[in-house]
C-alpha positions as CSV (number, residue, x, y, z in Angstrom):
1,M,10.5,-20.5,2.2
2,P,13.1,-18.8,0.0
3,I,12.4,-15.2,-0.5
4,T,13.7,-12.6,-3.0
5,K,15.0,-9.2,-2.5
6,K,11.8,-7.8,-3.8
7,G,9.9,-9.9,-1.3
8,A,11.8,-9.0,1.6
9,K,11.3,-5.3,0.7
10,I,7.5,-5.9,0.4
11,L,7.3,-8.1,3.7
12,S,9.4,-5.3,5.6
13,A,7.0,-2.6,4.3
14,M,3.8,-4.6,5.3
15,K,5.1,-5.4,8.7
16,K,6.0,-1.8,9.1
17,E,2.3,-0.8,8.1
18,Y,0.3,-3.8,9.7
19,G,2.4,-5.0,12.5
20,A,4.5,-8.1,12.5
21,K,2.0,-10.9,12.6
22,K,-0.7,-9.2,10.5
23,G,1.9,-7.8,8.1
24,E,3.2,-11.3,7.4
25,A,-0.4,-12.7,6.7
26,V,-1.1,-9.8,4.4
27,Y,2.1,-10.6,2.5
28,F,1.1,-14.2,2.0
29,A,-2.4,-13.7,1.2
30,S,-1.2,-11.1,-1.4
31,I,1.0,-13.7,-2.9
32,V,-1.6,-16.5,-3.0
33,K,-4.1,-14.1,-4.5
34,G,-1.9,-13.2,-7.2
35,K,-1.4,-9.4,-6.4
36,V,2.3,-9.7,-5.7
37,R,4.4,-11.6,-8.3
38,G,8.2,-12.3,-8.1
39,A,8.2,-11.9,-4.2
40,E,8.9,-15.7,-3.6
41,G,11.7,-17.8,-4.8
42,G,11.7,-21.4,-5.9
43,G,11.0,-24.4,-3.7
44,G,7.4,-24.1,-2.7
45,T,7.6,-25.5,0.8
46,G,6.7,-24.0,4.2
47,T,4.5,-21.1,4.8
48,L,3.4,-20.1,1.2
49,V,2.1,-23.7,0.8
50,K,0.2,-23.7,3.8
51,A,-1.3,-20.3,3.0
52,K,-2.4,-21.4,-0.5
53,K,-4.1,-24.5,0.9
54,T,-5.9,-22.3,3.5
55,Y,-6.9,-19.7,0.8
56,T,-8.2,-22.2,-1.7
57,K,-10.3,-24.0,1.2
58,N,-11.8,-20.8,2.4
59,H,-12.5,-19.3,-1.0
60,N,-13.6,-22.3,-3.0
61,S,-16.1,-23.4,-0.5
62,R,-18.3,-20.5,-0.4
63,G,-21.9,-20.8,-1.6
64,R,-21.0,-24.0,-3.6
């Protein structure tokens, strides 16, 4: 997945705060949820697409 300079800075900070694996998960969850904008480049393939599918699946099926 292409990442912008802003995204690299945010990802680095999250990895430092949460650890490598959890930091990456928090980063992608933040993008999917809409809390972080402008951190991902164009393309839309790879980890971000997988994260969006997982987020949608887990949050749209609750209580419905």
